[in-house]
Every structure is written in C-alpha cells, then in structure tokens.
C-alpha positions as a Markdown table, in Angstrom:
| # | Residue | x | y | z |
|---|---|---|---|---|
| 1 | Met | 35.6 | 140.7 | -90.4 |
| 2 | Lys | 36.3 | 136.8 | -91.2 |
| 3 | Tyr | 33.7 | 136.0 | -88.7 |
| 4 | Phe | 30.9 | 138.5 | -89.9 |
| 5 | Ser | 31.1 | 137.0 | -93.1 |
| 6 | Ile | 30.6 | 133.3 | -92.1 |
| 7 | Leu | 27.8 | 134.6 | -89.8 |
| 8 | Leu | 26.3 | 136.1 | -93.0 |
| 9 | Ile | 26.5 | 133.1 | -95.1 |
| 10 | Phe | 25.5 | 130.4 | -92.3 |
| 11 | Ile | 22.1 | 132.9 | -90.5 |
| 12 | Pro | 20.6 | 132.8 | -94.0 |
| 13 | Ala | 21.1 | 128.9 | -94.7 |
| 14 | Ile | 19.9 | 128.0 | -91.1 |
| 15 | Met | 16.7 | 130.1 | -91.6 |
| 16 | Ala | 15.7 | 128.8 | -95.0 |
| 17 | Asn | 16.4 | 125.3 | -93.5 |
| 18 | Ser | 14.1 | 126.2 | -90.7 |
| 19 | Cys | 11.4 | 127.1 | -93.2 |
| 20 | Lys | 11.2 | 124.2 | -95.3 |
| 21 | Cys | 10.6 | 122.2 | -92.0 |
| 22 | Thr | 7.5 | 124.0 | -91.1 |
| 23 | Lys | 6.2 | 123.8 | -94.7 |
| 24 | Lys | 6.5 | 119.9 | -94.2 |
| 25 | Thr | 4.8 | 119.9 | -90.5 |
| 26 | Glu | 1.7 | 122.4 | -92.3 |
| 27 | Lys | 1.3 | 120.0 | -95.1 |
| 28 | Thr | 1.3 | 116.6 | -92.7 |
| 29 | Lys | -1.4 | 118.4 | -90.9 |
| 30 | Ser | -3.8 | 119.3 | -93.6 |
| 31 | Ala | -3.3 | 115.6 | -94.7 |
| 32 | Thr | -4.3 | 114.2 | -91.6 |
| 33 | Ile | -7.4 | 116.5 | -91.3 |
| 34 | Ser | -8.1 | 115.2 | -95.1 |
| 35 | Gln | -7.8 | 111.7 | -94.1 |
| 36 | Gln | -10.2 | 112.3 | -90.9 |
| 37 | Ile | -13.4 | 110.1 | -91.5 |
| 38 | Ile | -16.9 | 112.5 | -92.0 |
| 39 | Lys | -19.6 | 110.9 | -90.6 |
| 40 | Lys | -23.0 | 111.8 | -91.8 |
| 41 | Val | -26.0 | 113.6 | -89.2 |
| 42 | Ile | -28.5 | 111.1 | -88.5 |
| 43 | Ile | -32.0 | 112.2 | -89.1 |
| 44 | Asp | -34.5 | 110.4 | -86.8 |
| 45 | Lys | -37.9 | 111.9 | -86.4 |
| 46 | Asn | -38.5 | 109.9 | -83.1 |
| 47 | Phe | -35.7 | 111.4 | -81.4 |
| 48 | Asp | -37.0 | 113.2 | -78.4 |
| 49 | Phe | -34.4 | 115.7 | -76.7 |
| 50 | Asn | -36.5 | 116.1 | -73.4 |
| 51 | Asn | -35.6 | 112.5 | -72.5 |
| 52 | Tyr | -32.2 | 112.2 | -73.6 |
| 53 | Lys | -29.5 | 113.0 | -71.0 |
| 54 | Asn | -26.8 | 115.4 | -72.2 |
| 55 | Asp | -23.1 | 114.3 | -71.4 |
| 56 | Phe | -21.0 | 116.2 | -73.6 |
| 57 | Ala | -19.2 | 119.5 | -73.1 |
| 58 | Ile | -18.8 | 121.1 | -76.4 |
| 59 | Lys | -15.3 | 123.1 | -76.4 |
| 60 | Asn | -15.2 | 124.4 | -80.2 |
| 61 | Thr | -17.3 | 124.0 | -83.3 |
| 62 | Thr | -16.9 | 125.5 | -86.8 |
| 63 | Ile | -18.6 | 125.0 | -90.1 |
| 64 | Ala | -16.7 | 125.0 | -93.5 |
| 65 | Asp | -18.8 | 124.3 | -96.6 |
| 66 | Ser | -21.1 | 121.8 | -95.3 |
| 67 | Thr | -18.9 | 120.0 | -92.8 |
| 68 | Leu | -19.1 | 120.6 | -88.9 |
| 69 | Ser | -16.4 | 120.3 | -86.8 |
| 70 | Ile | -16.9 | 119.8 | -83.2 |
| 71 | Thr | -14.5 | 119.5 | -80.4 |
| 72 | Phe | -15.9 | 118.0 | -77.1 |
| 73 | Ala | -15.3 | 116.4 | -74.1 |
| 74 | Tyr | -17.3 | 113.3 | -72.0 |
| 75 | Thr | -16.6 | 110.6 | -69.6 |
| 76 | Gly | -16.7 | 107.0 | -71.0 |
| 77 | Cys | -14.8 | 105.0 | -73.4 |
| 78 | Thr | -12.0 | 106.3 | -75.9 |
| 79 | Asp | -13.8 | 103.6 | -78.7 |
| 80 | Asp | -17.5 | 104.6 | -78.1 |
| 81 | Glu | -19.3 | 105.2 | -81.2 |
| 82 | Leu | -20.7 | 109.0 | -81.3 |
| 83 | Asp | -23.1 | 110.5 | -83.6 |
| 84 | Ile | -25.0 | 113.3 | -84.0 |
| 85 | Val | -28.8 | 113.6 | -84.3 |
| 86 | Phe | -31.5 | 115.7 | -85.8 |
| 87 | Asn | -35.3 | 114.8 | -85.1 |
| 88 | Gly | -36.3 | 116.7 | -88.5 |
| 89 | Asn | -38.0 | 119.7 | -86.2 |
| 90 | Tyr | -36.8 | 123.5 | -87.4 |
| 91 | Val | -38.0 | 126.5 | -85.4 |
| 92 | Lys | -39.2 | 128.6 | -87.9 |
| 93 | Thr | -37.7 | 132.3 | -87.2 |
| 94 | Phe | -35.5 | 134.0 | -89.4 |
| 95 | Pro | -33.3 | 132.2 | -90.3 |
| 96 | Pro | -34.8 | 128.9 | -89.2 |
| 97 | Lys | -33.2 | 127.3 | -86.5 |
| 98 | Ala | -31.7 | 123.0 | -86.2 |
| 99 | Ser | -31.5 | 121.6 | -82.5 |
| 100 | Leu | -28.5 | 118.9 | -83.0 |
| 101 | Asn | -27.7 | 116.8 | -80.3 |
| 102 | Leu | -24.5 | 114.6 | -79.7 |
| 103 | Ile | -25.5 | 110.9 | -78.9 |
| 104 | Lys | -23.0 | 108.2 | -77.7 |
| 105 | Lys | -23.5 | 104.5 | -78.0 |
| 106 | Ser | -21.4 | 102.6 | -75.6 |
| 107 | Ser | -18.9 | 99.9 | -76.6 |
| 108 | Gly | -20.4 | 97.8 | -73.5 |
| 109 | Lys | -17.1 | 98.7 | -71.6 |
| 110 | Asp | -17.2 | 100.3 | -68.2 |
| 111 | Cys | -15.0 | 103.2 | -68.6 |
| 112 | Glu | -14.8 | 106.5 | -66.8 |
| 113 | Lys | -12.0 | 108.0 | -68.5 |
| 114 | Gln | -12.1 | 112.1 | -69.4 |
| 115 | Val | -11.9 | 111.6 | -73.3 |
| 116 | Glu | -11.6 | 114.7 | -75.3 |
| 117 | Lys | -12.5 | 114.0 | -79.4 |
| 118 | Thr | -13.2 | 116.1 | -82.5 |
| 119 | Leu | -15.1 | 114.7 | -85.1 |
| 120 | Leu | -16.3 | 115.7 | -88.5 |
| 121 | Phe | -19.9 | 115.5 | -89.7 |
| 122 | Asn | -21.6 | 116.3 | -93.1 |
| 123 | Ile | -24.4 | 118.7 | -92.3 |
| 124 | Ser | -26.0 | 119.1 | -95.7 |
| 125 | Pro | -29.4 | 116.8 | -95.0 |
| 126 | Ile | -30.5 | 119.2 | -92.4 |
| 127 | Arg | -30.6 | 122.0 | -95.1 |
| 128 | Tyr | -33.8 | 124.0 | -94.5 |
| 129 | Pro | -35.8 | 124.0 | -98.2 |
| 130 | Ser | -36.5 | 127.4 | -98.6 |
| 131 | Ala | -33.4 | 129.2 | -96.7 |
| 132 | Lys | -30.0 | 129.6 | -97.4 |
| 133 | Thr | -29.0 | 130.0 | -94.1 |
| 134 | Leu | -29.6 | 128.0 | -91.2 |
| 135 | Val | -28.8 | 128.5 | -87.0 |
| 136 | Ile | -27.5 | 125.4 | -85.6 |
| 137 | Leu | -27.9 | 124.9 | -82.1 |
| 138 | Phe | -26.8 | 122.4 | -79.4 |
| 139 | Pro | -27.8 | 121.8 | -75.9 |
| 140 | Asn | -25.6 | 123.2 | -73.2 |
| 141 | Tyr | -24.0 | 125.5 | -75.8 |
| 142 | Glu | -24.1 | 128.9 | -76.0 |
| 143 | Gln | -22.8 | 130.0 | -79.4 |
| 144 | Lys | -25.0 | 130.0 | -82.4 |
| 145 | Leu | -23.4 | 128.1 | -85.3 |
| 146 | Met | -24.6 | 129.9 | -88.9 |
| 147 | Tyr | -24.6 | 127.5 | -91.6 |
| 148 | Asn | -24.5 | 129.0 | -94.9 |
| 149 | Tyr | -25.2 | 127.4 | -98.1 |
C-alpha cells in the first residue's frame, strides 16, 4: 500500500514536469521561426525563364498570410545567396497564375555540397490587381500554391 501511494504522488509530478519541457521547446521553435529573415521577391521584367537553368529540387512549400516558406535542395555552397524572381507576366486564367523561379548568386567558391535550406519570402508584391487569389507555380514542382489575399 505504501508503494502504491508513492507511485500516485510521483507519476503525476513527473508527467507535469515533462509537459513544461514540451512547452519550452515549442516557444523556442516559434521564436526561431519569427527571427528568420523574410526576403522580398525580386521583380525583374527582363528575366527570361527559358534561358535559366533550374538547379533546385523543391521539397515543400507553404503560404501563411503573405509569407512563402520554401524548402529546397541544391548543389553548391551553404553561403550562396538565394532569391526568388518574378518576371511580371501573369497567365490570365481564373484565378490568374504567376511563375516564380529560384535563383542562386554564387559566392564565388567552387562547392559541390548537397545543401538543403528553408527560406521565407514576402510575396505581397506579386499580387494580381483585380483578383483575390493567385496560383503560384515553380518549374519542376507539381504542387500548385494558392495565394489568397
């Protein structure tokens, strides 16, 4: 009986302590995400998608508010500067579509590492003026992203 009462006291105490650790971890993760830099989409009317080699394998994309989170892999250096470019041309369907492309500005080093990154981009500059939804497309990525604004 004595052991049973000890177990009834210690098990809830251990469980309560483990819940506190989980909450601290969740707060740390959300703080890390909010501290990540949100880059702007580059709008370049002279950018030609046909002349650009696509070196990226997109793994996952999500849109929350006007922030695009994109996880991708590529071969290069970990310090390569990466951006998303939009050439300003929309496919006038309903809803309209916009093609975006990842570009890499090499750091000048000759790296052949397999790198995986997740970056955040503010996509509000690419909104189509007379629509409330925009379909975002990436080359070699089958999933359509619906951007509602």
